[in-house]
Each structure stands twice: as structure tokens, then as C-alpha cells.
ChimeraX commands (.cxc) that place a marker at each C-alpha (Angstrom):
marker #1 position 0.00,0.00,0.00 radius 0.5
marker #1 position 2.82,2.43,0.90 radius 0.5
marker #1 position 4.54,1.75,-2.41 radius 0.5
marker #1 position 1.55,2.88,-4.50 radius 0.5
marker #1 position 0.47,5.78,-2.27 radius 0.5
marker #1 position 2.72,8.39,-4.01 radius 0.5
marker #1 position 1.28,7.35,-7.40 radius 0.5
marker #1 position -2.30,7.86,-6.13 radius 0.5
marker #1 position -1.32,11.38,-5.01 radius 0.5
marker #1 position 0.32,12.13,-8.38 radius 0.5
marker #1 position -2.80,11.03,-10.29 radius 0.5
marker #1 position -4.97,13.14,-8.00 radius 0.5
marker #1 position -2.81,16.23,-8.59 radius 0.5
marker #1 position -2.97,15.74,-12.35 radius 0.5
marker #1 position -6.78,15.39,-12.27 radius 0.5
marker #1 position -7.08,18.53,-10.12 radius 0.5
marker #1 position -4.83,20.44,-12.50 radius 0.5
marker #1 position -7.02,19.35,-15.45 radius 0.5
marker #1 position -10.26,20.40,-13.71 radius 0.5
marker #1 position -8.91,23.81,-12.67 radius 0.5
marker #1 position -7.21,24.44,-16.01 radius 0.5
marker #1 position -3.86,25.20,-14.30 radius 0.5
marker #1 position -0.86,23.71,-16.14 radius 0.5
marker #1 position 1.90,22.13,-14.10 radius 0.5
marker #1 position 5.28,23.70,-15.04 radius 0.5
marker #1 position 8.56,21.90,-14.33 radius 0.5
marker #1 position 10.72,23.76,-11.82 radius 0.5
marker #1 position 13.72,25.52,-13.34 radius 0.5
marker #1 position 16.89,25.12,-11.30 radius 0.5
marker #1 position 19.58,27.78,-11.47 radius 0.5
marker #1 position 23.13,26.70,-12.25 radius 0.5
marker #1 position 24.97,27.32,-8.98 radius 0.5
marker #1 position 28.42,26.90,-10.41 radius 0.5
marker #1 position 29.13,23.51,-8.79 radius 0.5
marker #1 position 31.65,21.41,-10.64 radius 0.5
marker #1 position 34.29,22.28,-13.18 radius 0.5
marker #1 position 33.79,25.53,-15.09 radius 0.5
marker #1 position 30.06,25.62,-14.35 radius 0.5
marker #1 position 28.49,29.06,-14.37 radius 0.5
marker #1 position 31.28,30.95,-12.60 radius 0.5
marker #1 position 31.65,33.92,-14.93 radius 0.5
marker #1 position 30.49,34.49,-18.47 radius 0.5
marker #1 position 31.48,37.10,-21.00 radius 0.5
marker #1 position 28.20,38.92,-20.40 radius 0.5
marker #1 position 28.24,38.82,-16.61 radius 0.5
marker #1 position 28.89,42.54,-16.20 radius 0.5
marker #1 position 27.90,43.85,-19.61 radius 0.5
marker #1 position 25.40,46.66,-19.99 radius 0.5
marker #1 position 23.63,48.26,-22.91 radius 0.5
marker #1 position 26.38,50.86,-23.09 radius 0.5
marker #1 position 29.16,48.26,-23.18 radius 0.5
marker #1 position 30.91,47.48,-26.46 radius 0.5
marker #1 position 29.89,44.34,-28.29 radius 0.5
marker #1 position 32.13,41.42,-27.40 radius 0.5
marker #1 position 32.80,39.01,-30.21 radius 0.5
marker #1 position 33.57,35.34,-30.00 radius 0.5
marker #1 position 36.88,34.14,-31.40 radius 0.5
marker #1 position 35.02,32.26,-34.13 radius 0.5
marker #1 position 33.18,35.40,-35.27 radius 0.5
marker #1 position 35.98,37.97,-34.99 radius 0.5
marker #1 position 35.29,41.17,-36.91 radius 0.5
marker #1 position 37.68,43.06,-39.12 radius 0.5
marker #1 position 38.56,45.51,-36.33 radius 0.5
marker #1 position 40.50,42.76,-34.56 radius 0.5
marker #1 position 44.28,42.97,-35.10 radius 0.5
marker #1 position 45.53,40.18,-37.32 radius 0.5
marker #1 position 47.24,37.32,-35.55 radius 0.5
marker #1 position 50.56,36.34,-37.05 radius 0.5
marker #1 position 50.33,33.73,-39.76 radius 0.5
marker #1 position 51.05,30.27,-38.46 radius 0.5
marker #1 position 50.13,31.16,-34.89 radius 0.5
marker #1 position 48.07,28.07,-34.27 radius 0.5
marker #1 position 47.33,26.41,-30.98 radius 0.5
marker #1 position 48.01,22.69,-30.61 radius 0.5
marker #1 position 45.43,20.85,-28.50 radius 0.5
marker #1 position 47.08,18.93,-25.69 radius 0.5
marker #1 position 45.33,15.93,-24.14 radius 0.5
marker #1 position 46.12,15.33,-20.49 radius 0.5
marker #1 position 46.96,11.79,-19.38 radius 0.5
marker #1 position 44.03,9.81,-18.01 radius 0.5
marker #1 position 43.88,9.87,-14.24 radius 0.5
marker #1 position 46.05,12.95,-13.87 radius 0.5
marker #1 position 45.12,15.48,-11.21 radius 0.5
marker #1 position 44.38,18.07,-13.87 radius 0.5
marker #1 position 42.36,16.02,-16.33 radius 0.5
marker #1 position 39.08,17.64,-17.25 radius 0.5
marker #1 position 39.62,20.84,-15.29 radius 0.5
marker #1 position 38.02,19.32,-12.21 radius 0.5
marker #1 position 38.21,21.17,-8.93 radius 0.5
marker #1 position 37.34,20.30,-5.35 radius 0.5
marker #1 position 34.35,21.86,-3.63 radius 0.5
marker #1 position 35.98,22.86,-0.39 radius 0.5
marker #1 position 39.46,23.98,-1.29 radius 0.5
marker #1 position 41.80,25.24,1.40 radius 0.5
marker #1 position 38.97,26.51,3.57 radius 0.5
marker #1 position 37.34,23.11,4.07 radius 0.5
marker #1 position 33.95,24.83,4.34 radius 0.5
marker #1 position 33.46,26.22,0.85 radius 0.5
marker #1 position 33.86,29.78,2.22 radius 0.5
marker #1 position 36.47,32.08,0.71 radius 0.5
marker #1 position 39.25,33.27,3.04 radius 0.5
marker #1 position 39.02,37.03,3.60 radius 0.5
marker #1 position 42.75,37.52,3.95 radius 0.5
marker #1 position 45.75,35.61,2.77 radius 0.5
marker #1 position 47.33,32.99,4.95 radius 0.5
marker #1 position 51.00,33.35,5.81 radius 0.5
marker #1 position 52.94,32.59,2.59 radius 0.5
marker #1 position 55.14,29.53,2.72 radius 0.5
marker #1 position 58.28,28.75,0.80 radius 0.5
marker #1 position 57.60,25.59,-1.21 radius 0.5
marker #1 position 61.23,25.06,-2.06 radius 0.5
marker #1 position 61.36,21.32,-2.49 radius 0.5
marker #1 position 59.20,19.36,-4.91 radius 0.5
marker #1 position 57.73,17.40,-2.00 radius 0.5
marker #1 position 56.63,20.68,-0.35 radius 0.5
marker #1 position 54.24,21.73,-3.12 radius 0.5
marker #1 position 50.63,21.77,-1.87 radius 0.5
marker #1 position 48.35,18.92,-2.88 radius 0.5
marker #1 position 45.32,19.68,-5.01 radius 0.5
marker #1 position 43.05,18.98,-2.02 radius 0.5
marker #1 position 44.55,22.05,-0.32 radius 0.5
marker #1 position 43.84,24.47,-3.16 radius 0.5
marker #1 position 41.20,27.17,-3.07 radius 0.5
marker #1 position 38.18,26.84,-5.32 radius 0.5
marker #1 position 38.19,28.83,-8.53 radius 0.5
marker #1 position 35.30,31.08,-7.36 radius 0.5
marker #1 position 37.42,32.08,-4.34 radius 0.5
marker #1 position 40.39,32.89,-6.54 radius 0.5
marker #1 position 38.15,34.94,-8.82 radius 0.5
marker #1 position 36.49,36.82,-5.96 radius 0.5
marker #1 position 39.88,38.04,-4.74 radius 0.5
marker #1 position 41.46,38.65,-8.14 radius 0.5
marker #1 position 38.73,40.44,-10.09 radius 0.5
marker #1 position 38.79,43.67,-7.99 radius 0.5
marker #1 position 42.55,43.88,-8.55 radius 0.5
marker #1 position 42.16,43.21,-12.27 radius 0.5
marker #1 position 39.72,46.11,-12.57 radius 0.5
marker #1 position 41.50,48.33,-10.03 radius 0.5
marker #1 position 45.25,47.76,-9.88 radius 0.5
marker #1 position 45.57,46.34,-13.39 radius 0.5
marker #1 position 43.15,48.93,-14.83 radius 0.5
marker #1 position 41.18,46.50,-16.99 radius 0.5
marker #1 position 37.61,47.39,-17.89 radius 0.5
marker #1 position 35.01,45.28,-16.06 radius 0.5
marker #1 position 33.97,43.51,-19.27 radius 0.5
marker #1 position 37.60,42.82,-20.12 radius 0.5
marker #1 position 38.27,41.32,-16.68 radius 0.5
marker #1 position 35.21,39.08,-16.99 radius 0.5
marker #1 position 36.23,38.07,-20.50 radius 0.5
marker #1 position 39.70,37.06,-19.27 radius 0.5
marker #1 position 38.08,34.90,-16.58 radius 0.5
marker #1 position 35.64,33.39,-19.06 radius 0.5
marker #1 position 38.37,32.67,-21.60 radius 0.5
marker #1 position 40.58,30.95,-19.03 radius 0.5
marker #1 position 37.70,28.69,-18.04 radius 0.5
marker #1 position 36.68,27.79,-21.60 radius 0.5
marker #1 position 40.20,27.26,-22.98 radius 0.5
marker #1 position 41.18,25.24,-19.89 radius 0.5
marker #1 position 38.15,23.02,-20.42 radius 0.5
marker #1 position 39.09,22.51,-24.07 radius 0.5
marker #1 position 42.67,21.65,-23.08 radius 0.5
marker #1 position 41.55,19.36,-20.26 radius 0.5
marker #1 position 43.39,21.16,-17.47 radius 0.5
marker #1 position 42.29,22.61,-14.13 radius 0.5
marker #1 position 41.49,26.33,-14.75 radius 0.5
marker #1 position 42.99,27.28,-11.39 radius 0.5
marker #1 position 46.46,26.59,-12.75 radius 0.5
marker #1 position 46.41,29.04,-15.70 radius 0.5
marker #1 position 44.47,31.51,-13.55 radius 0.5
marker #1 position 47.30,31.48,-10.99 radius 0.5
marker #1 position 49.92,31.74,-13.76 radius 0.5
marker #1 position 48.09,34.69,-15.33 radius 0.5
marker #1 position 48.07,36.55,-12.01 radius 0.5
marker #1 position 51.75,35.76,-11.46 radius 0.5
marker #1 position 52.80,36.86,-14.94 radius 0.5
marker #1 position 50.72,40.00,-15.51 radius 0.5
marker #1 position 48.29,40.59,-12.62 radius 0.5
marker #1 position 45.59,40.14,-15.25 radius 0.5
marker #1 position 46.51,43.22,-17.28 radius 0.5
marker #1 position 45.13,43.03,-20.80 radius 0.5
marker #1 position 46.91,46.19,-21.90 radius 0.5
marker #1 position 50.32,45.41,-23.36 radius 0.5
marker #1 position 52.68,44.34,-20.64 radius 0.5
marker #1 position 56.10,43.58,-22.09 radius 0.5
marker #1 position 58.73,41.90,-19.96 radius 0.5
marker #1 position 62.11,40.22,-20.21 radius 0.5
marker #1 position 63.59,43.20,-22.02 radius 0.5
marker #1 position 60.98,43.18,-24.76 radius 0.5
marker #1 position 60.78,39.42,-25.31 radius 0.5
marker #1 position 57.65,38.45,-23.32 radius 0.5
marker #1 position 54.12,39.60,-24.07 radius 0.5
marker #1 position 50.57,39.67,-22.80 radius 0.5
marker #1 position 48.59,38.04,-20.02 radius 0.5
marker #1 position 50.89,35.01,-19.82 radius 0.5
marker #1 position 54.16,36.70,-20.83 radius 0.5
marker #1 position 54.70,34.33,-23.72 radius 0.5
marker #1 position 57.80,34.61,-25.86 radius 0.5
marker #1 position 55.95,34.30,-29.15 radius 0.5
marker #1 position 56.48,36.94,-31.88 radius 0.5
marker #1 position 53.34,38.56,-33.30 radius 0.5
marker #1 position 50.98,37.60,-30.50 radius 0.5
marker #1 position 47.54,39.14,-30.18 radius 0.5
marker #1 position 47.48,42.07,-27.74 radius 0.5
marker #1 position 44.93,44.66,-26.64 radius 0.5
marker #1 position 47.22,47.51,-27.69 radius 0.5
marker #1 position 45.29,50.26,-29.44 radius 0.5
marker #1 position 41.92,49.44,-27.90 radius 0.5
marker #1 position 40.35,51.87,-25.44 radius 0.5
marker #1 position 39.69,50.62,-21.93 radius 0.5
marker #1 position 36.91,48.02,-21.80 radius 0.5
marker #1 position 36.78,47.58,-25.60 radius 0.5
marker #1 position 39.37,44.87,-26.26 radius 0.5
marker #1 position 37.49,42.16,-28.22 radius 0.5
marker #1 position 36.88,38.74,-26.75 radius 0.5
marker #1 position 38.67,37.21,-29.73 radius 0.5
marker #1 position 41.92,38.98,-28.82 radius 0.5
marker #1 position 41.63,38.11,-25.11 radius 0.5
marker #1 position 40.93,34.46,-25.99 radius 0.5
marker #1 position 43.97,34.40,-28.28 radius 0.5
marker #1 position 46.17,35.65,-25.42 radius 0.5
marker #1 position 44.82,32.91,-23.15 radius 0.5
marker #1 position 45.38,30.30,-25.86 radius 0.5
marker #1 position 48.96,31.51,-26.17 radius 0.5
marker #1 position 49.52,30.83,-22.49 radius 0.5
marker #1 position 47.74,27.48,-22.30 radius 0.5
marker #1 position 48.62,25.95,-25.68 radius 0.5
marker #1 position 51.82,27.82,-26.46 radius 0.5
marker #1 position 53.20,28.13,-29.97 radius 0.5
marker #1 position 52.54,25.33,-32.42 radius 0.5
marker #1 position 56.05,25.25,-33.76 radius 0.5
marker #1 position 57.79,22.45,-35.66 radius 0.5
marker #1 position 60.38,21.87,-32.96 radius 0.5
marker #1 position 59.93,19.23,-30.25 radius 0.5
marker #1 position 59.44,20.61,-27.71 radius 0.5
marker #1 position 58.07,23.74,-29.40 radius 0.5
marker #1 position 60.02,26.95,-28.93 radius 0.5
marker #1 position 57.33,28.43,-26.66 radius 0.5
marker #1 position 55.48,25.52,-25.02 radius 0.5
marker #1 position 52.39,26.42,-23.03 radius 0.5
marker #1 position 50.99,25.30,-19.68 radius 0.5
marker #1 position 49.15,22.31,-21.19 radius 0.5
marker #1 position 52.33,21.09,-22.87 radius 0.5
marker #1 position 54.26,21.10,-19.61 radius 0.5
marker #1 position 51.45,19.45,-17.67 radius 0.5
marker #1 position 51.27,16.70,-20.28 radius 0.5
marker #1 position 55.06,16.31,-20.44 radius 0.5
marker #1 position 55.22,16.01,-16.64 radius 0.5
marker #1 position 52.22,13.66,-16.34 radius 0.5
marker #1 position 50.11,16.28,-14.57 radius 0.5
marker #1 position 52.73,17.20,-11.96 radius 0.5
marker #1 position 51.93,20.88,-11.39 radius 0.5
marker #1 position 55.16,21.80,-9.57 radius 0.5
marker #1 position 57.39,20.44,-12.35 radius 0.5
marker #1 position 55.12,21.97,-15.01 radius 0.5
marker #1 position 55.40,25.41,-13.43 radius 0.5
marker #1 position 59.18,25.18,-13.25 radius 0.5
marker #1 position 59.27,24.18,-16.90 radius 0.5
marker #1 position 56.88,26.94,-17.97 radius 0.5
marker #1 position 58.95,29.63,-16.27 radius 0.5
marker #1 position 62.43,28.34,-17.05 radius 0.5
marker #1 position 62.00,26.26,-20.20 radius 0.5
marker #1 position 63.50,23.26,-18.45 radius 0.5
marker #1 position 63.70,21.69,-14.99 radius 0.5
marker #1 position 67.31,22.01,-13.79 radius 0.5
marker #1 position 66.74,20.38,-10.41 radius 0.5
marker #1 position 63.89,17.97,-9.67 radius 0.5
marker #1 position 64.26,18.29,-5.92 radius 0.5
marker #1 position 65.01,21.95,-5.19 radius 0.5
marker #1 position 62.67,23.86,-7.51 radius 0.5
marker #1 position 64.19,27.23,-6.59 radius 0.5
marker #1 position 67.40,26.11,-8.30 radius 0.5
marker #1 position 66.84,28.00,-11.55 radius 0.5
marker #1 position 68.14,30.97,-13.49 radius 0.5
marker #1 position 64.66,32.47,-14.03 radius 0.5
marker #1 position 62.33,33.51,-11.16 radius 0.5
marker #1 position 63.62,31.29,-8.36 radius 0.5
marker #1 position 60.44,31.46,-6.28 radius 0.5
marker #1 position 58.10,30.94,-9.26 radius 0.5
marker #1 position 56.87,27.46,-8.33 radius 0.5
marker #1 position 56.44,28.47,-4.70 radius 0.5
marker #1 position 54.59,31.65,-5.72 radius 0.5
marker #1 position 52.15,29.62,-7.82 radius 0.5
marker #1 position 51.64,27.19,-4.94 radius 0.5
marker #1 position 50.81,30.09,-2.63 radius 0.5
marker #1 position 48.34,31.52,-5.16 radius 0.5
marker #1 position 46.58,28.16,-5.29 radius 0.5
marker #1 position 46.17,27.81,-1.51 radius 0.5
marker #1 position 45.62,31.48,-0.56 radius 0.5
marker #1 position 49.09,32.48,0.58 radius 0.5
marker #1 position 48.97,35.12,-2.15 radius 0.5
marker #1 position 45.56,36.55,-2.97 radius 0.5
marker #1 position 44.48,38.63,-5.94 radius 0.5
marker #1 position 47.19,40.36,-7.95 radius 0.5
marker #1 position 49.58,40.67,-5.00 radius 0.5
marker #1 position 53.22,39.98,-5.85 radius 0.5
marker #1 position 55.77,38.72,-3.38 radius 0.5
marker #1 position 58.69,36.34,-3.69 radius 0.5
marker #1 position 57.74,33.53,-1.32 radius 0.5
marker #1 position 61.20,31.97,-1.27 radius 0.5
marker #1 position 64.42,33.92,-0.64 radius 0.5
marker link #1:1,2 radius 0.2
marker link #1:2,3 radius 0.2
marker link #1:3,4 radius 0.2
marker link #1:4,5 radius 0.2
marker link #1:5,6 radius 0.2
marker link #1:6,7 radius 0.2
marker link #1:7,8 radius 0.2
marker link #1:8,9 radius 0.2
marker link #1:9,10 radius 0.2
marker link #1:10,11 radius 0.2
marker link #1:11,12 radius 0.2
marker link #1:12,13 radius 0.2
marker link #1:13,14 radius 0.2
marker link #1:14,15 radius 0.2
marker link #1:15,16 radius 0.2
marker link #1:16,17 radius 0.2
marker link #1:17,18 radius 0.2
marker link #1:18,19 radius 0.2
marker link #1:19,20 radius 0.2
marker link #1:20,21 radius 0.2
marker link #1:21,22 radius 0.2
marker link #1:22,23 radius 0.2
marker link #1:23,24 radius 0.2
marker link #1:24,25 radius 0.2
marker link #1:25,26 radius 0.2
marker link #1:26,27 radius 0.2
marker link #1:27,28 radius 0.2
marker link #1:28,29 radius 0.2
marker link #1:29,30 radius 0.2
marker link #1:30,31 radius 0.2
marker link #1:31,32 radius 0.2
marker link #1:32,33 radius 0.2
marker link #1:33,34 radius 0.2
marker link #1:34,35 radius 0.2
marker link #1:35,36 radius 0.2
marker link #1:36,37 radius 0.2
marker link #1:37,38 radius 0.2
marker link #1:38,39 radius 0.2
marker link #1:39,40 radius 0.2
marker link #1:40,41 radius 0.2
marker link #1:41,42 radius 0.2
marker link #1:42,43 radius 0.2
marker link #1:43,44 radius 0.2
marker link #1:44,45 radius 0.2
marker link #1:45,46 radius 0.2
marker link #1:46,47 radius 0.2
marker link #1:47,48 radius 0.2
marker link #1:48,49 radius 0.2
marker link #1:49,50 radius 0.2
marker link #1:50,51 radius 0.2
marker link #1:51,52 radius 0.2
marker link #1:52,53 radius 0.2
marker link #1:53,54 radius 0.2
marker link #1:54,55 radius 0.2
marker link #1:55,56 radius 0.2
marker link #1:56,57 radius 0.2
marker link #1:57,58 radius 0.2
marker link #1:58,59 radius 0.2
marker link #1:59,60 radius 0.2
marker link #1:60,61 radius 0.2
marker link #1:61,62 radius 0.2
marker link #1:62,63 radius 0.2
marker link #1:63,64 radius 0.2
marker link #1:64,65 radius 0.2
marker link #1:65,66 radius 0.2
marker link #1:66,67 radius 0.2
marker link #1:67,68 radius 0.2
marker link #1:68,69 radius 0.2
marker link #1:69,70 radius 0.2
marker link #1:70,71 radius 0.2
marker link #1:71,72 radius 0.2
marker link #1:72,73 radius 0.2
marker link #1:73,74 radius 0.2
marker link #1:74,75 radius 0.2
marker link #1:75,76 radius 0.2
marker link #1:76,77 radius 0.2
marker link #1:77,78 radius 0.2
marker link #1:78,79 radius 0.2
marker link #1:79,80 radius 0.2
marker link #1:80,81 radius 0.2
marker link #1:81,82 radius 0.2
marker link #1:82,83 radius 0.2
marker link #1:83,84 radius 0.2
marker link #1:84,85 radius 0.2
marker link #1:85,86 radius 0.2
marker link #1:86,87 radius 0.2
marker link #1:87,88 radius 0.2
marker link #1:88,89 radius 0.2
marker link #1:89,90 radius 0.2
marker link #1:90,91 radius 0.2
marker link #1:91,92 radius 0.2
marker link #1:92,93 radius 0.2
marker link #1:93,94 radius 0.2
marker link #1:94,95 radius 0.2
marker link #1:95,96 radius 0.2
marker link #1:96,97 radius 0.2
marker link #1:97,98 radius 0.2
marker link #1:98,99 radius 0.2
marker link #1:99,100 radius 0.2
marker link #1:100,101 radius 0.2
marker link #1:101,102 radius 0.2
marker link #1:102,103 radius 0.2
marker link #1:103,104 radius 0.2
marker link #1:104,105 radius 0.2
marker link #1:105,106 radius 0.2
marker link #1:106,107 radius 0.2
marker link #1:107,108 radius 0.2
marker link #1:108,109 radius 0.2
marker link #1:109,110 radius 0.2
marker link #1:110,111 radius 0.2
marker link #1:111,112 radius 0.2
marker link #1:112,113 radius 0.2
marker link #1:113,114 radius 0.2
marker link #1:114,115 radius 0.2
marker link #1:115,116 radius 0.2
marker link #1:116,117 radius 0.2
marker link #1:117,118 radius 0.2
marker link #1:118,119 radius 0.2
marker link #1:119,120 radius 0.2
marker link #1:120,121 radius 0.2
marker link #1:121,122 radius 0.2
marker link #1:122,123 radius 0.2
marker link #1:123,124 radius 0.2
marker link #1:124,125 radius 0.2
marker link #1:125,126 radius 0.2
marker link #1:126,127 radius 0.2
marker link #1:127,128 radius 0.2
marker link #1:128,129 radius 0.2
marker link #1:129,130 radius 0.2
marker link #1:130,131 radius 0.2
marker link #1:131,132 radius 0.2
marker link #1:132,133 radius 0.2
marker link #1:133,134 radius 0.2
marker link #1:134,135 radius 0.2
marker link #1:135,136 radius 0.2
marker link #1:136,137 radius 0.2
marker link #1:137,138 radius 0.2
marker link #1:138,139 radius 0.2
marker link #1:139,140 radius 0.2
marker link #1:140,141 radius 0.2
marker link #1:141,142 radius 0.2
marker link #1:142,143 radius 0.2
marker link #1:143,144 radius 0.2
marker link #1:144,145 radius 0.2
marker link #1:145,146 radius 0.2
marker link #1:146,147 radius 0.2
marker link #1:147,148 radius 0.2
marker link #1:148,149 radius 0.2
marker link #1:149,150 radius 0.2
marker link #1:150,151 radius 0.2
marker link #1:151,152 radius 0.2
marker link #1:152,153 radius 0.2
marker link #1:153,154 radius 0.2
marker link #1:154,155 radius 0.2
marker link #1:155,156 radius 0.2
marker link #1:156,157 radius 0.2
marker link #1:157,158 radius 0.2
marker link #1:158,159 radius 0.2
marker link #1:159,160 radius 0.2
marker link #1:160,161 radius 0.2
marker link #1:161,162 radius 0.2
marker link #1:162,163 radius 0.2
marker link #1:163,164 radius 0.2
marker link #1:164,165 radius 0.2
marker link #1:165,166 radius 0.2
marker link #1:166,167 radius 0.2
marker link #1:167,168 radius 0.2
marker link #1:168,169 radius 0.2
marker link #1:169,170 radius 0.2
marker link #1:170,171 radius 0.2
marker link #1:171,172 radius 0.2
marker link #1:172,173 radius 0.2
marker link #1:173,174 radius 0.2
marker link #1:174,175 radius 0.2
marker link #1:175,176 radius 0.2
marker link #1:176,177 radius 0.2
marker link #1:177,178 radius 0.2
marker link #1:178,179 radius 0.2
marker link #1:179,180 radius 0.2
marker link #1:180,181 radius 0.2
marker link #1:181,182 radius 0.2
marker link #1:182,183 radius 0.2
marker link #1:183,184 radius 0.2
marker link #1:184,185 radius 0.2
marker link #1:185,186 radius 0.2
marker link #1:186,187 radius 0.2
marker link #1:187,188 radius 0.2
marker link #1:188,189 radius 0.2
marker link #1:189,190 radius 0.2
marker link #1:190,191 radius 0.2
marker link #1:191,192 radius 0.2
marker link #1:192,193 radius 0.2
marker link #1:193,194 radius 0.2
marker link #1:194,195 radius 0.2
marker link #1:195,196 radius 0.2
marker link #1:196,197 radius 0.2
marker link #1:197,198 radius 0.2
marker link #1:198,199 radius 0.2
marker link #1:199,200 radius 0.2
marker link #1:200,201 radius 0.2
marker link #1:201,202 radius 0.2
marker link #1:202,203 radius 0.2
marker link #1:203,204 radius 0.2
marker link #1:204,205 radius 0.2
marker link #1:205,206 radius 0.2
marker link #1:206,207 radius 0.2
marker link #1:207,208 radius 0.2
marker link #1:208,209 radius 0.2
marker link #1:209,210 radius 0.2
marker link #1:210,211 radius 0.2
marker link #1:211,212 radius 0.2
marker link #1:212,213 radius 0.2
marker link #1:213,214 radius 0.2
marker link #1:214,215 radius 0.2
marker link #1:215,216 radius 0.2
marker link #1:216,217 radius 0.2
marker link #1:217,218 radius 0.2
marker link #1:218,219 radius 0.2
marker link #1:219,220 radius 0.2
marker link #1:220,221 radius 0.2
marker link #1:221,222 radius 0.2
marker link #1:222,223 radius 0.2
marker link #1:223,224 radius 0.2
marker link #1:224,225 radius 0.2
marker link #1:225,226 radius 0.2
marker link #1:226,227 radius 0.2
marker link #1:227,228 radius 0.2
marker link #1:228,229 radius 0.2
marker link #1:229,230 radius 0.2
marker link #1:230,231 radius 0.2
marker link #1:231,232 radius 0.2
marker link #1:232,233 radius 0.2
marker link #1:233,234 radius 0.2
marker link #1:234,235 radius 0.2
marker link #1:235,236 radius 0.2
marker link #1:236,237 radius 0.2
marker link #1:237,238 radius 0.2
marker link #1:238,239 radius 0.2
marker link #1:239,240 radius 0.2
marker link #1:240,241 radius 0.2
marker link #1:241,242 radius 0.2
marker link #1:242,243 radius 0.2
marker link #1:243,244 radius 0.2
marker link #1:244,245 radius 0.2
marker link #1:245,246 radius 0.2
marker link #1:246,247 radius 0.2
marker link #1:247,248 radius 0.2
marker link #1:248,249 radius 0.2
marker link #1:249,250 radius 0.2
marker link #1:250,251 radius 0.2
marker link #1:251,252 radius 0.2
marker link #1:252,253 radius 0.2
marker link #1:253,254 radius 0.2
marker link #1:254,255 radius 0.2
marker link #1:255,256 radius 0.2
marker link #1:256,257 radius 0.2
marker link #1:257,258 radius 0.2
marker link #1:258,259 radius 0.2
marker link #1:259,260 radius 0.2
marker link #1:260,261 radius 0.2
marker link #1:261,262 radius 0.2
marker link #1:262,263 radius 0.2
marker link #1:263,264 radius 0.2
marker link #1:264,265 radius 0.2
marker link #1:265,266 radius 0.2
marker link #1:266,267 radius 0.2
marker link #1:267,268 radius 0.2
marker link #1:268,269 radius 0.2
marker link #1:269,270 radius 0.2
marker link #1:270,271 radius 0.2
marker link #1:271,272 radius 0.2
marker link #1:272,273 radius 0.2
marker link #1:273,274 radius 0.2
marker link #1:274,275 radius 0.2
marker link #1:275,276 radius 0.2
marker link #1:276,277 radius 0.2
marker link #1:277,278 radius 0.2
marker link #1:278,279 radius 0.2
marker link #1:279,280 radius 0.2
marker link #1:280,281 radius 0.2
marker link #1:281,282 radius 0.2
marker link #1:282,283 radius 0.2
marker link #1:283,284 radius 0.2
marker link #1:284,285 radius 0.2
marker link #1:285,286 radius 0.2
marker link #1:286,287 radius 0.2
marker link #1:287,288 radius 0.2
marker link #1:288,289 radius 0.2
marker link #1:289,290 radius 0.2
marker link #1:290,291 radius 0.2
marker link #1:291,292 radius 0.2
marker link #1:292,293 radius 0.2
marker link #1:293,294 radius 0.2
marker link #1:294,295 radius 0.2
marker link #1:295,296 radius 0.2
marker link #1:296,297 radius 0.2
marker link #1:297,298 radius 0.2
marker link #1:298,299 radius 0.2
marker link #1:299,300 radius 0.2
view
């Protein structure tokens, strides 16, 4: 009797609805952003009627600067079972409660490979975004639409590449603080959001604040994640996805390789000629030791 009781109620509700002429509508559930890349930010999240039209990379208009011929982006498939496959992220992050930390924890020096924080200790992507976006609009002087488009592009390109979006998001903050306006480093050799050493990269130079097209921002993100599709092996400017694949998903080694171009010491990751604290800085960005666009060398 108990097993059929719910069905009797359902039939009764349907008959009542038919008699009263009131249709039963299915409930619409809002995407809360749970899971990888789900509903965190979209290109239109802060757009208004007065905002410039943002174009998708596949529908770029003629006002977009031409990208150098041959600047293609090689898709990189992550190894099955790696910590970064599919861009998955934990629900609790470093807080353990799903709440974002209001201030940074004391930065640690992750000098040795074994010191690098496990993925289970990382903050969630929404927490990283909540701290970084104000700096991207304030300190880095991006327009609000541009900042949101950077965030959206990192999520979508990371999903395509099969990597955790928190990794390129941390790298982007480390390299440029999220500035879309031309930031040129390494004595004129490194360009854009990810400071890639690729000639002829897409940049937002020449666009007024808050008008840089989505196609250009996406191309900058692709440069950082995919790198340059050169004929050399490894390519001359390998991206984050290349290094993650080459190092079987090991984030610490991948970050050393991305910054230095090689891994001189597989134990002491500060043993490098480039930014010695780079791997440690990324680790701190992932767990909340460095929040937003703050810059600080976390290892002496």
C-alpha cells in the first residue's frame, strides 16, 4: 500500500490540474556553479547596454588585429587519471567549508618538490576569482567587461585543453596581474597576459579601456595554455598544457618548466636561473598564501 500511495497522489494532482485548467510547469533550477567551469563567470556577466559588443573568437570582426600567420594552438590531451584532467576542482578547497578566506594565509616557501601543496589544499576557482577580479579592474586597470572576458576565456580554454582552470588563472596573475593592456617583460621578449615569448601575438594595444574584443583576449589565453605550435619538439614556446602533459600532470614540475623552459633540479625547484620562487609563488596563489594580484617572492 505504501509503495503505491505516491502514485495515487500524483494522479490526484494531475486530475485537479485538469479540472482547474492550471498547467503544471517543471521547476527551473539555477546553475549554482558547482563542478568544473560551471556558471562561474560568463562574457556577459557585467555587460550593460552601453558596453561594447564582445565578439567570439570564431566570429571575430575586421577591427581585430591580425594574428601572425602560423600562430596556431596545438590541442594537448592530459593523461588519463592525472590530477588536472578535465579541469576538475574540489568543492571545499583550502577553507574546508566552501567559504572564501578574507585575507591571505602566511605565505610559505615551497622550495622542495615534495613541499608543493596537494590539489586537495587548493582554493576553489570562485574564491580565486572573488579576490582577483577587484585587482584586475583596479590595480591592473582592466575594464570590467575585459576582466570578466579574461576569466571566461581561461575557463573555456582550460576546459578545451583538459586542465584545471585554477592553474592558468594562478599563472596569469603571477605573470601579468591580469593586465590586458600590453605588458612587455624580459627586455621586450615576453608579451601579454601570460608573458609568452611568441612573436606577433595578439594584444589589446590600441583598444580603449573596456573595448578589447573577446577574440583577442581568448587568443592571449590560448597563447599561455597551448603555447606556440612550432615544428620543434618541444616547441620553442610551449604552453601550460604542454608542460602538464610532459610532466604527467605534476603541477610543480610543469610550473618550473613553464617559467624556465626546463627543470634544472627535480628536488630543489628554486634552483633556476629564471624567477627562483616561481613554483612556490604559484603554490601560494593556489592555496591562498597570495591573494588577488599581489606579488611577493615567497622563497628567498
